[in-house]
N, CA and C of each residue as an Amber inpcrd file, in Angstrom:
protein
   195
-110.9650000-190.4420000 -19.0520000-110.6400000-189.0620000 -19.2550000
-111.3010000-188.5440000 -20.5270000-111.1620000-189.3030000 -21.6020000
-111.7650000-188.8910000 -22.8640000-113.2800000-188.7390000 -22.7250000
-113.8990000-189.7070000 -22.0960000-115.3530000-189.6570000 -21.9000000
-115.7390000-188.4270000 -21.0830000-114.9820000-188.1490000 -20.0420000
-115.2570000-187.0030000 -19.1830000-115.1900000-185.6930000 -19.9750000
-114.2520000-185.6310000 -20.9100000-114.0560000-184.4120000 -21.6950000
-114.8790000-184.3960000 -22.9760000-115.6210000-185.4740000 -23.2270000
-116.4460000-185.5380000 -24.4270000-115.6220000-185.6640000 -25.7010000
-114.5210000-186.4070000 -25.6120000-113.6170000-186.5760000 -26.7440000
-113.3520000-188.0630000 -26.9460000-112.7270000-188.3810000 -28.0760000
-112.2710000-189.7650000 -28.2570000-110.8580000-189.8500000 -27.6850000
-110.4740000-191.0210000 -27.2410000-109.1550000-191.2030000 -26.6390000
-108.0450000-190.8270000 -27.6070000-108.2560000-191.0430000 -28.8870000
-107.2210000-190.7250000 -29.8720000-106.9800000-189.2250000 -30.0160000
-107.8990000-188.4080000 -29.5260000-107.7490000-186.9540000 -29.5910000
-106.9170000-186.3900000 -28.4430000-106.6090000-187.2110000 -27.4580000
-105.9090000-186.7330000 -26.2750000-104.4480000-187.1610000 -26.3210000
-103.5820000-186.1710000 -26.2500000-102.1360000-186.4230000 -26.1970000
-101.7520000-186.5290000 -24.7250000-101.1160000-187.6240000 -24.3570000
-100.7950000-187.8800000 -22.9540000 -99.7610000-186.9050000 -22.3910000
 -99.1290000-186.1080000 -23.2510000 -98.1450000-185.1280000 -22.7960000
 -98.6570000-183.6920000 -22.8330000 -99.9140000-183.5060000 -23.2040000
-100.5260000-182.1770000 -23.2290000-101.2650000-181.9520000 -21.9170000
-101.0670000-180.7880000 -21.2890000-101.7860000-180.5190000 -20.0350000
-103.3010000-180.6770000 -20.2040000-103.9230000-181.3280000 -19.2390000
-105.3590000-181.5740000 -19.3050000-106.1550000-180.2710000 -19.3550000
-105.6330000-179.2450000 -18.7720000-106.2940000-177.9370000 -18.8050000
-106.4980000-177.4690000 -20.2510000-105.5820000-177.8440000 -21.1280000
-105.6790000-177.4950000 -22.5570000-106.9730000-178.0280000 -23.1670000
-107.4390000-179.1550000 -22.6740000-108.6540000-179.7910000 -23.1890000
-109.9150000-179.2820000 -22.4940000-109.7560000-178.3310000 -21.5980000
-110.9060000-177.7480000 -20.9250000-111.2570000-178.3940000 -19.5980000
-110.3340000-179.1830000 -19.0320000-110.5870000-179.7950000 -17.7290000
-110.8020000-178.6940000 -16.6950000-111.9400000-178.7290000 -16.0160000
-112.1990000-177.7230000 -14.9880000-111.9720000-178.3290000 -13.5990000
-112.1230000-177.5200000 -12.5780000-111.8070000-177.9850000 -11.2220000
-112.7360000-179.1100000 -10.7720000-113.9950000-179.0580000 -11.1370000
-114.9330000-180.1230000 -10.7750000-114.5250000-181.4380000 -11.4430000
-114.1580000-181.3820000 -12.7060000-113.7220000-182.5840000 -13.4100000
-112.4050000-183.1100000 -12.8400000-111.5260000-182.2110000 -12.4220000
-110.2500000-182.6290000 -11.8310000-110.4880000-183.4170000 -10.5450000
-111.4100000-182.9530000  -9.7280000-111.7460000-183.6670000  -8.4890000
-112.4230000-184.9930000  -8.8230000-113.2740000-184.9890000  -9.8380000
-113.9260000-186.2220000 -10.2690000-112.8850000-187.2270000 -10.7610000
-111.8790000-186.7530000 -11.4760000-110.8060000-187.6260000 -11.9490000
-110.1130000-188.3040000 -10.7640000-109.8230000-187.5370000  -9.7260000
-109.2050000-188.1090000  -8.5180000-110.0870000-189.1960000  -7.9220000
-111.3670000-188.9150000  -7.8290000-112.3110000-189.8950000  -7.2800000
-112.4120000-191.1400000  -8.1360000-112.4330000-190.9530000  -9.4530000
-112.4890000-192.1000000 -10.3560000-111.2440000-192.9650000 -10.2000000
-110.0800000-192.3220000 -10.1180000-108.8420000-193.0730000  -9.9420000
-108.8310000-193.8140000  -8.6020000-109.3460000-193.1670000  -7.5450000
-109.4500000-193.8320000  -6.2410000-110.2560000-195.1130000  -6.3540000
-111.3700000-195.0420000  -7.0600000-112.2340000-196.2130000  -7.2220000
-111.5400000-197.3200000  -8.0050000-110.7700000-196.9310000  -8.9980000
-110.1120000-197.9170000  -9.8570000-108.9400000-198.5860000  -9.1480000
-108.0870000-197.7960000  -8.5170000-106.8740000-198.3820000  -7.9460000
-106.9710000-198.6400000  -6.4430000-108.1130000-198.2710000  -5.8490000
-108.3590000-198.5340000  -4.4170000-107.2940000-197.8960000  -3.5250000
-106.9750000-196.6470000  -3.8560000-105.9960000-195.9030000  -3.0750000
-106.4140000-194.4390000  -3.0460000-106.2460000-193.7870000  -1.9080000
-106.6310000-192.3910000  -1.7390000-105.8230000-191.4990000  -2.6800000
-106.5100000-190.6300000  -3.4080000-105.8840000-189.6840000  -4.3220000
-106.1520000-188.2600000  -3.8460000-105.2040000-187.4040000  -4.0360000
-105.3950000-185.9990000  -3.7100000-106.3860000-185.3830000  -4.6900000
-107.3060000-184.5580000  -4.2150000-108.2320000-183.9040000  -5.1360000
-107.5230000-182.9200000  -6.0820000-106.2800000-182.5800000  -5.7660000
-105.5150000-181.6750000  -6.6310000-104.5820000-182.4250000  -7.5800000
-104.7770000-183.7260000  -7.7040000-103.8990000-184.5650000  -8.5140000
-103.6880000-184.0010000  -9.9220000-104.7630000-183.6260000 -10.6010000
-104.6540000-183.1460000 -11.9850000-103.9580000-181.7940000 -12.0770000
-103.9600000-181.0300000 -11.0080000-103.2540000-179.7460000 -11.0230000
-101.7980000-179.9470000 -10.6230000-101.5410000-180.8880000  -9.7280000
-100.1710000-181.1820000  -9.3150000 -99.3920000-181.9000000 -10.4210000
-100.0970000-182.7170000 -11.1800000 -99.5030000-183.5110000 -12.2670000
-100.3820000-183.2870000 -13.4920000-100.1010000-182.2540000 -14.2640000
-101.0500000-181.7500000 -15.2610000-101.2410000-182.5640000 -16.5450000
-100.4290000-183.5690000 -16.8000000-100.6410000-184.3830000 -17.9970000
-100.9510000-185.8180000 -17.5900000-101.5050000-186.5680000 -18.5060000
-101.7810000-187.9750000 -18.2190000-100.4770000-188.6960000 -17.8980000
 -99.4390000-188.4140000 -18.6540000 -98.1530000-189.0460000 -18.3730000
 -97.6380000-188.6920000 -16.9850000 -97.7820000-187.4300000 -16.5780000
 -97.3560000-187.0230000 -15.2360000 -98.1090000-187.8050000 -14.1640000
 -99.4150000-187.9710000 -14.3600000-100.2370000-188.7080000 -13.3930000
 -99.8090000-190.1700000 -13.3430000 -99.6290000-190.7680000 -14.5010000
 -99.2280000-192.1730000 -14.5600000 -97.8800000-192.3780000 -13.8820000
 -96.9280000-191.5060000 -14.1700000 -95.6040000-191.6360000 -13.5460000
 -95.7050000-191.5030000 -12.0340000 -96.5150000-190.5720000 -11.5660000
 -96.6730000-190.3980000 -10.1190000 -97.3380000-191.6210000  -9.4930000
 -98.3270000-192.1710000 -10.1660000 -98.9690000-193.3770000  -9.6380000
 -98.0010000-194.5500000  -9.6330000 -97.1630000-194.6370000 -10.6330000
 -96.1610000-195.7060000 -10.6870000 -95.1440000-195.5770000  -9.5500000
 -94.9090000-194.3410000  -9.1110000 -93.9840000-194.1030000  -7.9870000
 -94.6480000-194.4130000  -6.6520000 -95.9440000-194.6700000  -6.6730000
 -96.6310000-195.0120000  -5.4340000 -97.2580000-193.8190000  -4.7480000
 -97.7110000-192.8460000  -5.4820000 -98.3130000-191.5970000  -4.9820000
 -99.1380000-191.7620000  -3.7710000
């Protein structure tokens, strides 16, 4: 995520909406695709909009999204 946004990981607060950091719709879809590749499970392309913070995404993935 940090690399995608051109930031260091320490600059990103996991409870701040990703949109705050300038995440656009193309990057949001890319995030879904990247997560699919990592966890080998289909992700919704709207994942970052449905779950707007890193913590929200992690919690949803932990629930078995």
